[in-house]
One Martini backbone bead per residue (centre of mass of N, CA, C, O) as a GRO file, in nm:
protein
  408
    1MET     BB    1   8.121  12.896  10.046
    2ASN     BB    2   7.875  12.779   9.878
    3THR     BB    3   7.621  12.553   9.859
    4LYS     BB    4   7.684  12.436   9.580
    5THR     BB    5   7.984  12.370   9.633
    6LYS     BB    6   7.943  12.186   9.875
    7PHE     BB    7   7.778  11.975   9.723
    8GLN     BB    8   7.983  11.904   9.504
    9LEU     BB    9   8.216  11.816   9.697
   10SER     BB   10   8.058  11.604   9.857
   11LEU     BB   11   7.987  11.423   9.614
   12MET     BB   12   8.273  11.371   9.524
   13MET     BB   13   8.365  11.229   9.787
   14PHE     BB   14   8.156  11.009   9.797
   15LEU     BB   15   8.232  10.874   9.522
   16GLN     BB   16   8.536  10.832   9.559
   17PHE     BB   17   8.488  10.623   9.817
   18PHE     BB   18   8.278  10.441   9.702
   19ILE     BB   19   8.461  10.322   9.487
   20TRP     BB   20   8.676  10.197   9.673
   21GLY     BB   21   8.478  10.041   9.877
   22GLY     BB   22   8.316   9.873   9.638
   23TRP     BB   23   8.594   9.659   9.591
   24PHE     BB   24   8.845   9.639   9.790
   25VAL     BB   25   8.729   9.477  10.032
   26THR     BB   26   8.638   9.216   9.830
   27LEU     BB   27   8.886   9.126   9.659
   28GLY     BB   28   8.997   8.872   9.805
   29THR     BB   29   8.736   8.705   9.772
   30PHE     BB   30   8.713   8.716   9.466
   31LEU     BB   31   8.987   8.588   9.391
   32GLY     BB   32   8.954   8.317   9.550
   33ASN     BB   33   8.645   8.231   9.464
   34ASN     BB   34   8.634   8.326   9.143
   35LEU     BB   35   8.959   8.293   9.037
   36GLY     BB   36   9.161   8.111   9.210
   37ALA     BB   37   9.360   8.263   9.378
   38SER     BB   38   9.636   8.306   9.530
   39GLY     BB   39   9.802   8.463   9.773
   40ALA     BB   40  10.017   8.585   9.585
   41GLU     BB   41   9.816   8.702   9.377
   42THR     BB   42   9.662   8.878   9.574
   43GLY     BB   43   9.908   9.049   9.650
   44MET     BB   44   9.949   9.164   9.367
   45ALA     BB   45   9.678   9.310   9.345
   46PHE     BB   46   9.711   9.493   9.599
   47SER     BB   47   9.993   9.624   9.507
   48THR     BB   48   9.872   9.828   9.302
   49GLN     BB   49   9.837  10.051   9.508
   50SER     BB   50  10.140  10.105   9.545
   51TRP     BB   51  10.210  10.166   9.251
   52GLY     BB   52  10.013  10.403   9.235
   53ALA     BB   53  10.152  10.570   9.467
   54ILE     BB   54  10.426  10.596   9.313
   55ILE     BB   55  10.315  10.724   9.038
   56ALA     BB   56  10.132  10.970   9.115
   57PRO     BB   57  10.342  11.203   9.169
   58PHE     BB   58  10.431  11.222   8.873
   59PHE     BB   59  10.158  11.291   8.754
   60ILE     BB   60  10.100  11.544   8.923
   61GLY     BB   61  10.379  11.699   8.891
   62LEU     BB   62  10.411  11.675   8.557
   63ILE     BB   63  10.092  11.728   8.474
   64ALA     BB   64   9.847  11.829   8.649
   65ASP     BB   65  10.005  12.090   8.779
   66ARG     BB   66  10.078  12.219   8.465
   67TYR     BB   67   9.829  12.166   8.222
   68PHE     BB   68   9.564  12.103   8.402
   69ASN     BB   69   9.270  12.084   8.519
   70ALA     BB   70   9.171  11.901   8.783
   71GLU     BB   71   8.868  11.837   8.702
   72LYS     BB   72   8.934  11.717   8.419
   73ILE     BB   73   9.132  11.488   8.497
   74LEU     BB   74   8.936  11.354   8.688
   75GLY     BB   75   8.727  11.278   8.470
   76VAL     BB   76   8.906  11.107   8.286
   77LEU     BB   77   8.997  10.893   8.497
   78HIS     BB   78   8.703  10.793   8.568
   79LEU     BB   79   8.630  10.702   8.283
   80ILE     BB   80   8.854  10.495   8.263
   81GLY     BB   81   8.766  10.340   8.520
   82ALA     BB   82   8.490  10.245   8.412
   83VAL     BB   83   8.600  10.063   8.190
   84LEU     BB   84   8.784   9.883   8.365
   85MET     BB   85   8.560   9.781   8.555
   86TYR     BB   86   8.397   9.633   8.345
   87PHE     BB   87   8.624   9.431   8.264
   88MET     BB   88   8.659   9.317   8.553
   89SER     BB   89   8.366   9.189   8.561
   90GLN     BB   90   8.454   8.983   8.308
   91ALA     BB   91   8.662   8.833   8.446
   92THR     BB   92   8.795   8.468   8.464
   93SER     BB   93   9.098   8.549   8.537
   94PHE     BB   94   9.389   8.655   8.664
   95ASP     BB   95   9.538   8.724   8.399
   96ALA     BB   96   9.305   8.922   8.309
   97PHE     BB   97   9.283   9.103   8.574
   98TYR     BB   98   9.560   9.232   8.650
   99PRO     BB   99   9.605   9.454   8.426
  100LEU     BB  100   9.344   9.606   8.505
  101VAL     BB  101   9.411   9.677   8.806
  102PHE     BB  102   9.669   9.824   8.746
  103ALA     BB  103   9.551  10.044   8.562
  104TYR     BB  104   9.344  10.147   8.766
  105MET     BB  105   9.543  10.241   8.994
  106VAL     BB  106   9.695  10.444   8.817
  107ALA     BB  107   9.429  10.616   8.783
  108TYR     BB  108   9.320  10.650   9.084
  109MET     BB  109   9.543  10.761   9.283
  110PRO     BB  110   9.554  11.060   9.171
  111THR     BB  111   9.256  11.137   9.266
  112LEU     BB  112   9.317  11.187   9.566
  113ALA     BB  113   9.465  11.460   9.511
  114LEU     BB  114   9.255  11.603   9.326
  115VAL     BB  115   9.017  11.635   9.530
  116ASN     BB  116   9.182  11.813   9.716
  117SER     BB  117   9.248  12.040   9.519
  118VAL     BB  118   8.958  12.121   9.456
  119SER     BB  119   8.880  12.186   9.747
  120PHE     BB  120   9.102  12.392   9.841
  121PHE     BB  121   9.050  12.610   9.614
  122GLN     BB  122   8.748  12.683   9.744
  123MET     BB  123   8.889  12.759  10.016
  124LYS     BB  124   8.948  12.983  10.282
  125ASP     BB  125   8.932  12.746  10.532
  126PRO     BB  126   9.045  12.434  10.542
  127ALA     BB  127   9.062  12.363  10.848
  128LYS     BB  128   8.735  12.393  10.870
  129GLU     BB  129   8.610  12.274  10.585
  130PHE     BB  130   8.727  11.991  10.498
  131SER     BB  131   8.608  11.783  10.705
  132ILE     BB  132   8.312  11.817  10.608
  133ILE     BB  133   8.372  11.702  10.323
  134ARG     BB  134   8.541  11.435  10.385
  135VAL     BB  135   8.318  11.269  10.541
  136PHE     BB  136   8.168  11.180  10.278
  137GLY     BB  137   8.372  10.963  10.207
  138THR     BB  138   8.318  10.773  10.444
  139ILE     BB  139   8.020  10.739  10.381
  140GLY     BB  140   8.064  10.608  10.104
  141TRP     BB  141   8.211  10.356  10.208
  142ILE     BB  142   7.980  10.257  10.389
  143ILE     BB  143   7.754  10.233  10.175
  144ALA     BB  144   7.897  10.025   9.999
  145GLY     BB  145   7.905   9.796  10.213
  146LEU     BB  146   7.598   9.785  10.264
  147LEU     BB  147   7.511   9.714   9.976
  148ILE     BB  148   7.659   9.444   9.949
  149SER     BB  149   7.494   9.318  10.189
  150TYR     BB  150   7.203   9.391  10.103
  151PHE     BB  151   7.241   9.219   9.824
  152GLN     BB  152   7.420   8.960   9.902
  153TRP     BB  153   7.713   8.932   9.757
  154ASP     BB  154   7.862   8.815  10.045
  155SER     BB  155   7.741   8.554  10.038
  156THR     BB  156   7.818   8.235   9.998
  157LYS     BB  157   7.624   8.174   9.764
  158SER     BB  158   7.683   8.426   9.589
  159ILE     BB  159   7.984   8.380   9.556
  160ASP     BB  160   7.958   8.101   9.413
  161GLU     BB  161   7.786   8.264   9.175
  162GLY     BB  162   7.950   8.549   9.122
  163ALA     BB  163   7.835   8.829   9.260
  164LEU     BB  164   8.097   9.011   9.308
  165SER     BB  165   8.103   9.134   9.017
  166ASN     BB  166   7.893   9.361   9.085
  167THR     BB  167   8.086   9.565   9.215
  168PHE     BB  168   8.216   9.661   8.946
  169THR     BB  169   7.958   9.768   8.819
  170MET     BB  170   7.888   9.973   9.037
  171VAL     BB  171   8.159  10.132   9.009
  172ALA     BB  172   8.136  10.202   8.710
  173ILE     BB  173   7.890  10.385   8.746
  174ALA     BB  174   8.019  10.580   8.953
  175SER     BB  175   8.255  10.665   8.766
  176LEU     BB  176   8.082  10.784   8.544
  177ILE     BB  177   7.943  10.999   8.714
  178LEU     BB  178   8.203  11.140   8.818
  179GLY     BB  179   8.323  11.201   8.542
  180VAL     BB  180   8.096  11.393   8.454
  181ILE     BB  181   8.079  11.583   8.704
  182SER     BB  182   8.374  11.698   8.701
  183PHE     BB  183   8.315  11.907   8.459
  184THR     BB  184   8.121  12.083   8.677
  185LEU     BB  185   8.329  12.178   8.847
  186PRO     BB  186   8.514  12.388   8.981
  187LYS     BB  187   8.771  12.565   8.889
  188THR     BB  188   9.119  12.414   8.866
  189PRO     BB  189   9.404  12.528   8.814
  190PRO     BB  190   9.714  12.520   8.765
  191SER     BB  191   9.986  12.545   9.008
  192GLN     BB  192  10.238  12.495   8.777
  193SER     BB  193  10.326  12.688   8.504
  194ASP     BB  194  10.614  12.734   8.622
  195GLY     BB  195  10.886  12.574   8.616
  196ALA     BB  196  11.080  12.333   8.738
  197VAL     BB  197  11.043  11.977   8.807
  198SER     BB  198  11.170  11.753   9.019
  199VAL     BB  199  11.216  11.446   9.148
  200SER     BB  200  11.272  11.550   9.431
  201ASP     BB  201  11.004  11.701   9.463
  202ILE     BB  202  10.804  11.463   9.413
  203LEU     BB  203  10.941  11.260   9.645
  204GLY     BB  204  11.059  11.430   9.890
  205LEU     BB  205  11.388  11.445   9.922
  206ASP     BB  206  11.429  11.702  10.097
  207ALA     BB  207  11.336  11.533  10.365
  208LEU     BB  208  11.590  11.351  10.433
  209LYS     BB  209  11.719  11.536  10.655
  210LEU     BB  210  11.533  11.429  10.889
  211LEU     BB  211  11.696  11.151  10.933
  212LYS     BB  212  11.909  11.277  11.134
  213ASP     BB  213  11.685  11.240  11.321
  214ARG     BB  214  11.630  10.994  11.540
  215ASN     BB  215  11.325  11.008  11.580
  216PHE     BB  216  11.240  11.026  11.281
  217LEU     BB  217  11.376  10.768  11.190
  218MET     BB  218  11.207  10.582  11.372
  219PHE     BB  219  10.935  10.665  11.257
  220PHE     BB  220  10.991  10.589  10.962
  221ILE     BB  221  11.045  10.287  11.009
  222THR     BB  222  10.779  10.226  11.158
  223SER     BB  223  10.587  10.303  10.927
  224ILE     BB  224  10.674  10.075  10.740
  225LEU     BB  225  10.634   9.828  10.933
  226ILE     BB  226  10.320   9.875  11.006
  227CYS     BB  227  10.222   9.811  10.705
  228ILE     BB  228  10.223   9.507  10.722
  229PRO     BB  229   9.973   9.461  10.907
  230LEU     BB  230   9.782   9.639  10.742
  231ALA     BB  231   9.773   9.456  10.487
  232PHE     BB  232   9.621   9.220  10.618
  233TYR     BB  233   9.350   9.359  10.645
  234TYR     BB  234   9.289   9.434  10.349
  235GLN     BB  235   9.340   9.131  10.236
  236GLN     BB  236   9.200   8.924  10.478
  237ALA     BB  237   8.934   9.001  10.626
  238ASN     BB  238   8.705   8.923  10.429
  239PRO     BB  239   8.780   8.624  10.375
  240PHE     BB  240   8.767   8.547  10.674
  241LEU     BB  241   8.463   8.612  10.732
  242VAL     BB  242   8.352   8.431  10.509
  243GLU     BB  243   8.480   8.159  10.602
  244LEU     BB  244   8.332   8.177  10.892
  245GLY     BB  245   8.020   8.281  10.828
  246MET     BB  246   7.954   8.570  10.829
  247GLU     BB  247   7.714   8.797  10.830
  248ASN     BB  248   7.757   9.064  10.654
  249PRO     BB  249   8.073   9.144  10.638
  250THR     BB  250   8.091   9.419  10.486
  251GLY     BB  251   7.899   9.575  10.668
  252LYS     BB  252   8.063   9.525  10.935
  253MET     BB  253   8.329   9.670  10.832
  254THR     BB  254   8.211   9.968  10.869
  255LEU     BB  255   8.294  10.003  11.165
  256GLY     BB  256   8.575  10.113  11.099
  257GLN     BB  257   8.478  10.390  10.978
  258ILE     BB  258   8.314  10.485  11.218
  259SER     BB  259   8.557  10.484  11.418
  260GLU     BB  260   8.731  10.682  11.259
  261VAL     BB  261   8.556  10.928  11.310
  262LEU     BB  262   8.558  10.923  11.621
  263PHE     BB  263   8.880  10.919  11.665
  264MET     BB  264   8.933  11.182  11.514
  265LEU     BB  265   8.791  11.356  11.735
  266LEU     BB  266   8.974  11.240  11.984
  267LEU     BB  267   9.274  11.289  11.915
  268PRO     BB  268   9.343  11.578  12.025
  269PHE     BB  269   9.296  11.499  12.325
  270PHE     BB  270   9.499  11.267  12.343
  271PHE     BB  271   9.747  11.420  12.239
  272LYS     BB  272   9.750  11.642  12.463
  273LYS     BB  273   9.759  11.447  12.718
  274PHE     BB  274   9.989  11.209  12.611
  275GLY     BB  275  10.115  11.239  12.345
  276PHE     BB  276  10.285  11.102  12.083
  277LYS     BB  277  10.408  10.836  12.183
  278LYS     BB  278  10.151  10.716  12.321
  279THR     BB  279   9.967  10.732  12.078
  280LEU     BB  280  10.133  10.543  11.896
  281LEU     BB  281  10.132  10.298  12.089
  282VAL     BB  282   9.829  10.252  12.084
  283GLY     BB  283   9.813  10.193  11.783
  284MET     BB  284  10.003   9.941  11.787
  285LEU     BB  285   9.851   9.778  12.005
  286ALA     BB  286   9.585   9.754  11.843
  287TRP     BB  287   9.693   9.559  11.632
  288ALA     BB  288   9.752   9.323  11.825
  289VAL     BB  289   9.466   9.298  11.943
  290ARG     BB  290   9.304   9.260  11.685
  291TYR     BB  291   9.452   8.992  11.584
  292THR     BB  292   9.388   8.827  11.835
  293LEU     BB  293   9.082   8.837  11.801
  294PHE     BB  294   9.083   8.700  11.524
  295ALA     BB  295   9.227   8.430  11.606
  296TYR     BB  296   8.984   8.362  11.849
  297GLY     BB  297   8.749   8.407  11.683
  298ASN     BB  298   8.396   8.385  11.579
  299ALA     BB  299   8.063   8.342  11.439
  300GLY     BB  300   7.958   8.290  11.720
  301GLU     BB  301   8.022   8.346  12.046
  302GLN     BB  302   8.295   8.517  11.930
  303ALA     BB  303   8.192   8.761  11.748
  304PHE     BB  304   8.269   9.008  11.926
  305MET     BB  305   8.574   8.993  11.861
  306LEU     BB  306   8.548   9.077  11.565
  307LEU     BB  307   8.401   9.349  11.607
  308VAL     BB  308   8.619   9.479  11.782
  309GLY     BB  309   8.846   9.451  11.574
  310ILE     BB  310   8.712   9.635  11.365
  311ALA     BB  311   8.665   9.890  11.559
  312LEU     BB  312   8.986   9.942  11.593
  313HIS     BB  313   9.056  10.106  11.336
  314GLY     BB  314   9.058  10.394  11.448
  315ILE     BB  315   9.311  10.352  11.625
  316CYS     BB  316   9.507  10.225  11.427
  317TYR     BB  317   9.499  10.468  11.224
  318ASP     BB  318   9.481  10.745  11.371
  319PHE     BB  319   9.705  10.707  11.601
  320PHE     BB  320   9.926  10.674  11.376
  321PHE     BB  321   9.887  10.826  11.095
  322VAL     BB  322   9.776  11.100  11.188
  323SER     BB  323   9.993  11.154  11.397
  324GLY     BB  324  10.225  11.137  11.190
  325GLN     BB  325  10.140  11.390  11.028
  326ILE     BB  326  10.174  11.587  11.260
  327TYR     BB  327  10.471  11.525  11.322
  328THR     BB  328  10.584  11.591  11.041
  329ASP     BB  329  10.493  11.886  11.035
  330PHE     BB  330  10.657  11.971  11.287
  331LYS     BB  331  10.950  11.882  11.187
  332ALA     BB  332  10.965  12.033  10.905
  333GLY     BB  333  10.811  12.274  10.841
  334GLU     BB  334  10.741  12.498  10.592
  335LYS     BB  335  10.949  12.428  10.356
  336ILE     BB  336  10.912  12.075  10.386
  337LYS     BB  337  10.622  11.960  10.442
  338SER     BB  338  10.537  11.843  10.166
  339ALA     BB  339  10.782  11.658  10.130
  340ALA     BB  340  10.740  11.495  10.391
  341GLN     BB  341  10.458  11.381  10.325
  342GLY     BB  342  10.549  11.243  10.061
  343LEU     BB  343  10.758  11.054  10.187
  344ILE     BB  344  10.567  10.901  10.381
  345THR     BB  345  10.369  10.800  10.166
  346LEU     BB  346  10.578  10.642  10.000
  347ALA     BB  347  10.673  10.457  10.239
  348THR     BB  348  10.392  10.334  10.304
  349TYR     BB  349  10.200  10.297  10.043
  350GLY     BB  350  10.441  10.192   9.897
  351VAL     BB  351  10.664  10.015  10.045
  352GLY     BB  352  10.515   9.891  10.293
  353MET     BB  353  10.264   9.769  10.141
  354LEU     BB  354  10.419   9.603   9.936
  355ILE     BB  355  10.540   9.413  10.145
  356GLY     BB  356  10.278   9.333  10.296
  357PHE     BB  357  10.126   9.193  10.061
  358TRP     BB  358  10.342   8.978  10.009
  359VAL     BB  359  10.345   8.851  10.292
  360ALA     BB  360  10.041   8.783  10.315
  361GLY     BB  361  10.036   8.589  10.072
  362LYS     BB  362  10.244   8.383  10.172
  363ILE     BB  363  10.106   8.309  10.444
  364SER     BB  364   9.841   8.212  10.323
  365ASP     BB  365   9.962   7.976  10.160
  366GLN     BB  366  10.107   7.831  10.411
  367ASN     BB  367   9.792   7.823  10.560
  368MET     BB  368   9.669   7.608  10.381
  369LEU     BB  369   9.442   7.368  10.369
  370ALA     BB  370   9.320   7.080  10.231
  371ASP     BB  371   9.008   7.209  10.222
  372GLY     BB  372   9.076   7.539  10.159
  373THR     BB  373   9.136   7.647  10.416
  374HIS     BB  374   9.249   7.826  10.711
  375ASN     BB  375   9.502   7.922  10.948
  376TRP     BB  376   9.411   8.193  11.122
  377GLU     BB  377   9.577   8.200  11.377
  378VAL     BB  378   9.850   8.231  11.236
  379ILE     BB  379   9.790   8.468  11.039
  380TRP     BB  380   9.728   8.673  11.286
  381MET     BB  381   9.970   8.632  11.492
  382LEU     BB  382  10.204   8.739  11.324
  383PRO     BB  383  10.122   9.047  11.303
  384ALA     BB  384  10.087   9.082  11.608
  385ALA     BB  385  10.384   9.026  11.684
  386PHE     BB  386  10.506   9.241  11.499
  387ALA     BB  387  10.369   9.490  11.625
  388LEU     BB  388  10.490   9.441  11.905
  389GLY     BB  389  10.787   9.463  11.816
  390VAL     BB  390  10.770   9.755  11.710
  391MET     BB  391  10.684   9.879  11.979
  392VAL     BB  392  10.935   9.804  12.143
  393LEU     BB  393  11.137   9.951  11.963
  394PHE     BB  394  11.010  10.232  12.005
  395ILE     BB  395  11.043  10.251  12.311
  396LEU     BB  396  11.363  10.223  12.316
  397ILE     BB  397  11.440  10.465  12.095
  398PHE     BB  398  11.222  10.669  12.143
  399LYS     BB  399  11.215  10.998  12.237
  400ASN     BB  400  11.053  11.205  12.414
  401GLU     BB  401  10.831  11.468  12.285
  402THR     BB  402  10.705  11.785  12.233
  403ILE     BB  403  10.385  11.837  12.076
  404GLU     BB  404  10.221  12.094  11.898
  405LEU     BB  405   9.923  12.202  11.829
  406LYS     BB  406   9.774  12.384  11.606
  407LYS     BB  407   9.617  12.691  11.604
  408GLU     BB  408   9.312  12.803  11.437
   0.00000   0.00000   0.00000
């Protein structure tokens, strides 16, 4: 892969995740403070990510993989996203905002697979080359968060003045740029020009046979359940930090992405030394510890507790979800590994997160105080206890087994 192609793919990844991180992190704060949305309505808005994840495989499998170059459809979707983002910046009520965010997520979620397709097609050795390209996506997410705090759109005064709507304008511009750039990316032709594709293929239903394995069944159920506390973080963390009065909350939340990169590098060593079961258990325990720190931290003397909780994101995400992808690949084998990964993605980002966002919204509403603030101790301790319960269940039922990392 030549230098020009590396630059193109790196810029594509940077903008792809700059776009996501540029509005999704502060979405809960925007909805509550600017649109007066309830917790249940906020949950509905966040759940559009799950609906997008459920619809995306059909879009990719039935349309993108069969009839169009990946880079062209990527461009069209981001241009559509730019228009939707602009109208989202103009919305003044939840009723006006919701159909726009739903349409946006239906357009955006397929692009996550498309940028991977464009990247992989240009690579001779994806195992070695992809991580170098993909890390620019994480950098994009971090830069987006820092910009929001740098321009102080997430300060209490600015939020009260409606400044968070600027995030949608910023993302609309980035989407427009990526949309135009996408048409100049290296050509990535359709991967399935012939043959019928069934619903079973798209949803990864061929991998259901893996559920006959007791260990994989337990992992599958655990993956869905642990997405419930995960949804609390995405939906509640930014509004929580803003309500507590933490300075530059969105910028500080980028500590989570920085730690994600660090622990991604440490994961193979931890995995090899302690094995899959212990690695997964550490990931689940980290969720419980993180939310306990959130429950009892504050923006004053205990601010370090909040920062540690944010920084635990790398362990929470990498040690559970990335380890789970490795485990799924190991259990599935060559024939159904793609179907198995699709099934796990559908179960977690689709079903699990859908339930999680709904639960988080309900609990947020139930713990709103008379003055408009929230009882955050209860809001955070509930998912902490739930994560701990899932961990205990996993300890009791999952039997340890040796998983070997593939040598590249």
